[in-house]
ZALOVO-121578 format. One record per residue (C-alpha): residue in one letter; x, y, z; residue number from 1. Coordinates in Angstrom, 2 decimals. Layout:
<pts>
+-----+---------+---------+---------+-----+
! res !       X !       Y !       Z !   n !
+-----+---------+---------+---------+-----+
!   A !       X !       Y !       Z ! NUM !
...
+-----+---------+---------+---------+-----+
</pts>
This chain:
<pts>
+-----+---------+---------+---------+-----+
! res !       X !       Y !       Z !   n !
+-----+---------+---------+---------+-----+
!   X !  108.83 !   67.79 !   73.12 !   1 !
!   X !  106.01 !   65.24 !   73.14 !   2 !
!   X !  102.74 !   65.53 !   71.27 !   3 !
!   X !  100.78 !   66.65 !   74.35 !   4 !
!   X !  103.20 !   69.50 !   75.11 !   5 !
!   X !  103.07 !   70.63 !   71.49 !   6 !
!   X !   99.27 !   70.68 !   71.57 !   7 !
!   X !   99.15 !   72.75 !   74.79 !   8 !
!   X !  101.68 !   75.28 !   73.47 !   9 !
!   X !   99.76 !   75.54 !   70.22 !  10 !
!   X !   96.48 !   76.17 !   72.02 !  11 !
!   X !   98.02 !   78.83 !   74.25 !  12 !
!   X !   99.52 !   80.61 !   71.23 !  13 !
!   X !   96.21 !   80.48 !   69.37 !  14 !
!   X !   94.33 !   81.76 !   72.42 !  15 !
!   X !   96.71 !   84.72 !   72.82 !  16 !
!   X !   96.19 !   85.67 !   69.19 !  17 !
!   X !   92.44 !   85.46 !   69.50 !  18 !
!   X !   92.28 !   88.02 !   72.34 !  19 !
!   X !   93.75 !   91.37 !   71.30 !  20 !
!   X !   95.62 !   93.20 !   74.03 !  21 !
!   X !   94.06 !   96.51 !   75.10 !  22 !
!   X !   95.93 !   99.49 !   76.46 !  23 !
!   X !   94.52 !  100.71 !   79.77 !  24 !
!   X !   91.96 !  103.49 !   79.56 !  25 !
!   X !   93.33 !  106.96 !   80.21 !  26 !
!   X !   91.99 !  108.58 !   83.39 !  27 !
!   X !   90.77 !  112.10 !   82.72 !  28 !
!   X !   90.37 !  115.17 !   84.89 !  29 !
!   X !   87.67 !  117.81 !   84.46 !  30 !
!   X !   88.71 !  121.24 !   85.76 !  31 !
!   X !   86.44 !  124.26 !   86.09 !  32 !
!   X !   87.51 !  127.75 !   87.14 !  33 !
!   X !   84.54 !  129.67 !   88.56 !  34 !
!   X !   83.78 !  133.37 !   88.73 !  35 !
!   X !   80.34 !  133.87 !   90.29 !  36 !
!   X !   78.95 !  137.24 !   91.32 !  37 !
!   X !   77.72 !  137.27 !   94.89 !  38 !
!   X !   78.64 !  136.75 !   98.50 !  39 !
!   X !   81.03 !  133.81 !   98.87 !  40 !
!   X !   79.40 !  132.52 !  102.07 !  41 !
!   X !   75.99 !  132.38 !  100.35 !  42 !
!   X !   77.51 !  130.81 !   97.26 !  43 !
!   X !   79.33 !  128.18 !   99.31 !  44 !
!   X !   76.09 !  127.19 !  101.01 !  45 !
!   X !   74.47 !  126.68 !   97.60 !  46 !
!   X !   77.56 !  124.93 !   96.25 !  47 !
!   X !   77.81 !  122.52 !   99.17 !  48 !
!   X !   74.11 !  121.84 !   99.84 !  49 !
!   X !   72.62 !  122.04 !   96.34 !  50 !
!   X !   75.04 !  122.02 !   93.42 !  51 !
!   X !   77.46 !  119.32 !   94.57 !  52 !
!   X !   74.64 !  117.07 !   95.77 !  53 !
!   X !   72.85 !  117.27 !   92.43 !  54 !
!   X !   76.09 !  116.39 !   90.66 !  55 !
!   X !   76.69 !  113.45 !   93.00 !  56 !
!   X !   73.16 !  112.10 !   92.64 !  57 !
!   X !   73.43 !  112.09 !   88.86 !  58 !
!   X !   77.08 !  111.25 !   88.17 !  59 !
!   X !   78.51 !  109.90 !   91.43 !  60 !
!   X !   78.89 !  106.27 !   90.24 !  61 !
!   X !   81.29 !  107.39 !   87.49 !  62 !
!   X !   83.51 !  109.64 !   89.63 !  63 !
!   X !   86.79 !  108.70 !   91.29 !  64 !
!   X !   87.40 !  112.18 !   92.77 !  65 !
!   X !   85.25 !  115.26 !   93.27 !  66 !
!   X !   87.20 !  118.10 !   94.86 !  67 !
!   X !   86.71 !  121.84 !   95.25 !  68 !
!   X !   89.25 !  124.53 !   96.08 !  69 !
!   X !   88.49 !  128.00 !   97.37 !  70 !
!   X !   90.14 !  130.58 !   95.12 !  71 !
!   X !   92.28 !  133.26 !   96.70 !  72 !
!   X !   90.74 !  136.70 !   96.20 !  73 !
!   X !   93.75 !  138.58 !   94.87 !  74 !
!   X !   93.73 !  142.34 !   94.43 !  75 !
!   X !   93.17 !  144.17 !   91.18 !  76 !
!   X !   96.92 !  144.24 !   90.47 !  77 !
!   X !   96.55 !  140.59 !   89.36 !  78 !
!   X !   93.76 !  141.36 !   86.87 !  79 !
!   X !   96.23 !  141.34 !   83.99 !  80 !
!   X !   96.10 !  137.53 !   84.34 !  81 !
!   X !   92.30 !  137.37 !   83.99 !  82 !
!   X !   91.73 !  136.02 !   87.49 !  83 !
!   X !   88.64 !  134.14 !   88.70 !  84 !
!   X !   87.94 !  134.54 !   92.41 !  85 !
!   X !   85.31 !  132.01 !   93.47 !  86 !
!   X !   86.24 !  128.32 !   93.20 !  87 !
!   X !   88.04 !  125.64 !   91.23 !  88 !
!   X !   86.33 !  122.27 !   90.78 !  89 !
!   X !   88.06 !  119.00 !   89.88 !  90 !
!   X !   86.18 !  115.86 !   88.84 !  91 !
!   X !   88.17 !  112.74 !   87.95 !  92 !
!   X !   86.84 !  109.94 !   85.75 !  93 !
!   X !   88.40 !  106.53 !   85.06 !  94 !
!   X !   88.10 !  107.09 !   81.30 !  95 !
!   X !   86.63 !  109.32 !   78.61 !  96 !
!   X !   83.82 !  106.79 !   78.11 !  97 !
!   X !   82.94 !  107.09 !   81.80 !  98 !
!   X !   82.74 !  110.87 !   81.49 !  99 !
!   X !   80.50 !  110.64 !   78.42 ! 100 !
!   X !   78.20 !  108.17 !   80.18 ! 101 !
!   X !   78.02 !  110.43 !   83.23 ! 102 !
!   X !   77.20 !  113.45 !   81.08 ! 103 !
!   X !   74.09 !  111.70 !   79.77 ! 104 !
!   X !   72.70 !  111.80 !   83.31 ! 105 !
!   X !   73.68 !  115.37 !   84.24 ! 106 !
!   X !   70.67 !  117.29 !   82.94 ! 107 !
!   X !   69.97 !  120.86 !   84.05 ! 108 !
!   X !   71.42 !  121.87 !   87.41 ! 109 !
!   X !   70.02 !  124.44 !   89.82 ! 110 !
!   X !   71.49 !  127.91 !   89.15 ! 111 !
!   X !   73.60 !  129.82 !   91.63 ! 112 !
!   X !   71.73 !  132.32 !   93.83 ! 113 !
!   X !   71.61 !  135.87 !   92.51 ! 114 !
!   X !   70.07 !  139.25 !   93.14 ! 115 !
!   X !   69.28 !  142.38 !   91.17 ! 116 !
!   X !   72.61 !  143.84 !   92.26 ! 117 !
!   X !   74.50 !  140.69 !   91.28 ! 118 !
!   X !   72.83 !  139.09 !   88.27 ! 119 !
!   X !   73.60 !  135.50 !   87.33 ! 120 !
!   X !   74.81 !  136.50 !   83.87 ! 121 !
!   X !   78.09 !  137.52 !   85.53 ! 122 !
!   X !   78.83 !  133.84 !   86.15 ! 123 !
!   X !   81.92 !  132.62 !   84.29 ! 124 !
!   X !   82.92 !  128.98 !   84.27 ! 125 !
!   X !   85.97 !  128.02 !   82.22 ! 126 !
!   X !   86.10 !  124.26 !   81.66 ! 127 !
!   X !   88.73 !  121.89 !   80.33 ! 128 !
!   X !   89.25 !  118.11 !   80.19 ! 129 !
!   X !   92.84 !  116.93 !   80.50 ! 130 !
!   X !   94.67 !  113.65 !   81.17 ! 131 !
!   X !   94.92 !  113.00 !   84.90 ! 132 !
!   X !   98.73 !  112.92 !   84.68 ! 133 !
!   X !  100.59 !  115.91 !   83.22 ! 134 !
!   X !  101.65 !  115.64 !   79.60 ! 135 !
!   X !  104.72 !  117.75 !   80.48 ! 136 !
!   X !  106.64 !  118.17 !   83.73 ! 137 !
!   X !  108.86 !  121.23 !   83.44 ! 138 !
!   X !  109.73 !  121.31 !   87.15 ! 139 !
!   X !  109.12 !  117.76 !   88.37 ! 140 !
!   X !  109.68 !  118.33 !   92.07 ! 141 !
!   X !  106.67 !  117.49 !   94.28 ! 142 !
!   X !  106.92 !  119.63 !   97.43 ! 143 !
!   X !  106.50 !  117.69 !  100.69 ! 144 !
!   X !  103.14 !  117.93 !  102.40 ! 145 !
!   X !  103.03 !  120.49 !  105.18 ! 146 !
!   X !  100.56 !  122.24 !  107.46 ! 147 !
!   X !  100.75 !  125.60 !  105.68 ! 148 !
!   X !   99.39 !  125.30 !  102.13 ! 149 !
!   X !  101.46 !  126.04 !   99.06 ! 150 !
!   X !  100.31 !  128.75 !   96.64 ! 151 !
!   X !   99.23 !  127.48 !   93.20 ! 152 !
!   X !   98.74 !  129.47 !   90.01 ! 153 !
!   X !   96.34 !  127.57 !   87.75 ! 154 !
!   X !   95.57 !  128.63 !   84.19 ! 155 !
!   X !   93.66 !  127.44 !   81.18 ! 156 !
!   X !   94.85 !  128.80 !   77.86 ! 157 !
!   X !   94.32 !  128.91 !   74.13 ! 158 !
!   X !   96.43 !  130.43 !   71.39 ! 159 !
!   X !   95.32 !  132.61 !   68.46 ! 160 !
!   X !   93.18 !  130.91 !   65.82 ! 161 !
!   X !   95.80 !  131.80 !   63.21 ! 162 !
!   X !   98.38 !  129.62 !   65.01 ! 163 !
!   X !   98.39 !  125.87 !   64.46 ! 164 !
!   X !   98.27 !  123.54 !   67.44 ! 165 !
!   X !  101.66 !  122.14 !   66.46 ! 166 !
!   X !  103.30 !  125.58 !   66.29 ! 167 !
!   X !  101.77 !  126.69 !   69.60 ! 168 !
!   X !  102.79 !  123.49 !   71.40 ! 169 !
!   X !  106.32 !  123.63 !   70.01 ! 170 !
!   X !  106.82 !  127.21 !   71.20 ! 171 !
!   X !  105.23 !  126.61 !   74.59 ! 172 !
!   X !  107.06 !  123.38 !   75.44 ! 173 !
!   X !  110.45 !  124.15 !   73.87 ! 174 !
!   X !  110.79 !  127.90 !   74.43 ! 175 !
!   X !  108.33 !  129.46 !   76.83 ! 176 !
!   X !  107.91 !  126.80 !   79.50 ! 177 !
!   X !  111.67 !  126.36 !   80.08 ! 178 !
!   X !  111.91 !  130.13 !   80.66 ! 179 !
!   X !  108.94 !  130.05 !   83.05 ! 180 !
!   X !  110.54 !  127.16 !   84.92 ! 181 !
!   X !  113.56 !  129.36 !   85.67 ! 182 !
!   X !  111.51 !  132.13 !   87.27 ! 183 !
!   X !  112.44 !  132.68 !   90.93 ! 184 !
!   X !  110.25 !  130.92 !   93.43 ! 185 !
!   X !  108.79 !  128.23 !   91.13 ! 186 !
!   X !  108.69 !  124.97 !   93.10 ! 187 !
!   X !  106.69 !  122.86 !   90.67 ! 188 !
!   X !  105.49 !  123.40 !   87.08 ! 189 !
!   X !  103.40 !  120.90 !   85.16 ! 190 !
!   X !  101.15 !  121.19 !   82.13 ! 191 !
!   X !   98.41 !  119.16 !   80.47 ! 192 !
!   X !   97.30 !  119.21 !   76.84 ! 193 !
!   X !   93.54 !  119.15 !   76.51 ! 194 !
!   X !   92.01 !  115.75 !   75.75 ! 195 !
!   X !   91.34 !  115.60 !   72.04 ! 196 !
!   X !   87.77 !  114.43 !   71.46 ! 197 !
!   X !   84.98 !  116.05 !   69.40 ! 198 !
!   X !   82.51 !  114.79 !   72.02 ! 199 !
!   X !   83.96 !  117.16 !   74.63 ! 200 !
!   X !   83.66 !  120.37 !   72.58 ! 201 !
!   X !   86.80 !  121.85 !   74.15 ! 202 !
!   X !   87.32 !  125.62 !   73.93 ! 203 !
!   X !   90.68 !  125.63 !   75.78 ! 204 !
!   X !   93.78 !  123.78 !   74.61 ! 205 !
!   X !   96.05 !  123.59 !   77.66 ! 206 !
!   X !   96.04 !  123.68 !   81.46 ! 207 !
!   X !   99.13 !  124.52 !   83.54 ! 208 !
!   X !  100.00 !  124.70 !   87.25 ! 209 !
!   X !  102.85 !  126.64 !   88.83 ! 210 !
!   X !  103.48 !  126.14 !   92.56 ! 211 !
!   X !  105.10 !  128.64 !   94.94 ! 212 !
!   X !  105.90 !  128.70 !   98.62 ! 213 !
!   X !  103.67 !  131.73 !   99.13 ! 214 !
!   X !  101.75 !  134.56 !   97.49 ! 215 !
!   X !  104.69 !  136.87 !   98.16 ! 216 !
!   X !  106.99 !  134.65 !   96.08 ! 217 !
!   X !  104.54 !  134.65 !   93.17 ! 218 !
!   X !  103.98 !  138.42 !   93.45 ! 219 !
!   X !  107.72 !  139.08 !   93.48 ! 220 !
!   X !  108.21 !  137.05 !   90.30 ! 221 !
!   X !  105.16 !  138.02 !   88.25 ! 222 !
!   X !  103.94 !  141.40 !   89.52 ! 223 !
!   X !  106.96 !  143.20 !   90.93 ! 224 !
!   X !  109.54 !  142.17 !   88.33 ! 225 !
!   X !  110.12 !  143.12 !   84.71 ! 226 !
!   X !  109.21 !  140.09 !   82.61 ! 227 !
!   X !  111.52 !  139.30 !   79.71 ! 228 !
!   X !  110.32 !  136.23 !   77.83 ! 229 !
!   X !  111.07 !  135.16 !   74.27 ! 230 !
!   X !  108.11 !  136.25 !   72.20 ! 231 !
!   X !  106.41 !  133.78 !   69.87 ! 232 !
!   X !  106.11 !  134.42 !   66.13 ! 233 !
!   X !  102.59 !  135.79 !   66.66 ! 234 !
!   X !  103.87 !  138.46 !   69.07 ! 235 !
!   X !  101.92 !  140.00 !   71.91 ! 236 !
!   X !  102.67 !  140.39 !   75.60 ! 237 !
!   X !  103.05 !  137.79 !   78.35 ! 238 !
!   X !  101.36 !  135.33 !   78.66 ! 239 !
!   X !  101.11 !  135.46 !   74.80 ! 240 !
!   X !   97.79 !  133.58 !   74.88 ! 241 !
!   X !   94.20 !  133.95 !   75.97 ! 242 !
!   X !   94.15 !  132.72 !   79.58 ! 243 !
!   X !   91.87 !  132.39 !   82.58 ! 244 !
!   X !   93.64 !  132.11 !   85.95 ! 245 !
!   X !   92.85 !  131.01 !   89.47 ! 246 !
!   X !   94.98 !  130.93 !   92.60 ! 247 !
!   X !   94.40 !  128.24 !   95.22 ! 248 !
!   X !   96.03 !  126.19 !   97.94 ! 249 !
!   X !   97.49 !  122.81 !   97.00 ! 250 !
!   X !   94.77 !  120.87 !   98.87 ! 251 !
!   X !   90.99 !  121.05 !   98.41 ! 252 !
!   X !   88.79 !  122.39 !  101.18 ! 253 !
!   X !   85.87 !  120.22 !  100.00 ! 254 !
!   X !   86.02 !  116.51 !   99.13 ! 255 !
!   X !   82.52 !  115.44 !   98.15 ! 256 !
!   X !   83.15 !  111.72 !   97.68 ! 257 !
!   X !   84.57 !  111.54 !  101.19 ! 258 !
!   X !   82.11 !  114.19 !  102.41 ! 259 !
!   X !   84.91 !  116.08 !  104.09 ! 260 !
!   X !   85.12 !  119.82 !  104.42 ! 261 !
!   X !   87.91 !  121.76 !  105.98 ! 262 !
!   X !   88.83 !  125.41 !  106.26 ! 263 !
!   X !   92.33 !  125.93 !  104.84 ! 264 !
+-----+---------+---------+---------+-----+
</pts>
């Protein structure tokens, strides 16, 4: 090796030490399950023409996806799963920093329409921030795209305050989820731990999705059957946690970044 080669190699080595390598930022996904009192057609007009446009005007530059799904309006026999029946919103950000920057521009948004018969204080929005990719894939299969939508059970959850995060996660991932994955009709089952950041003020700790071929398959497994799951140390009845549920198709009916709307 001559002196010139030695000098070049030395400079390259020094340069690589001077610039620390950075891991890529984690993309995050904001999910909101909506229960809003009122007529869905009126609400959708407000959601499409007012709410979504305000959000886009203020935070659009930071978004990579902005989708909305119409929730299926299941009967009262599903109420045991604390079901919301209006919409599910998904907003994707390239990083946590991008979300925090966008939040600085959000401000106060126009409220949903209401009436004396259907006051706005009945509005329930359950929010959670999770990594874009699942933290656990209990049934990894991704069903092929098809004309008829799949049936998705979405849920946000939190465990009793007396239970540590480590104990809850260990029971859910090692005991409960494997049993859920074996339920008849489950095509796909993924879960996401909530993003851990004091800046997000998270009130829910986990988000999970279970996919089925149809409502009938879900109903057969979770309404018409006797459920025998291993109980956690803290006891209770299935789902052994505080949950909010929604049921949707696998594809959004509104895509606000692409300005597409379709009726599923």
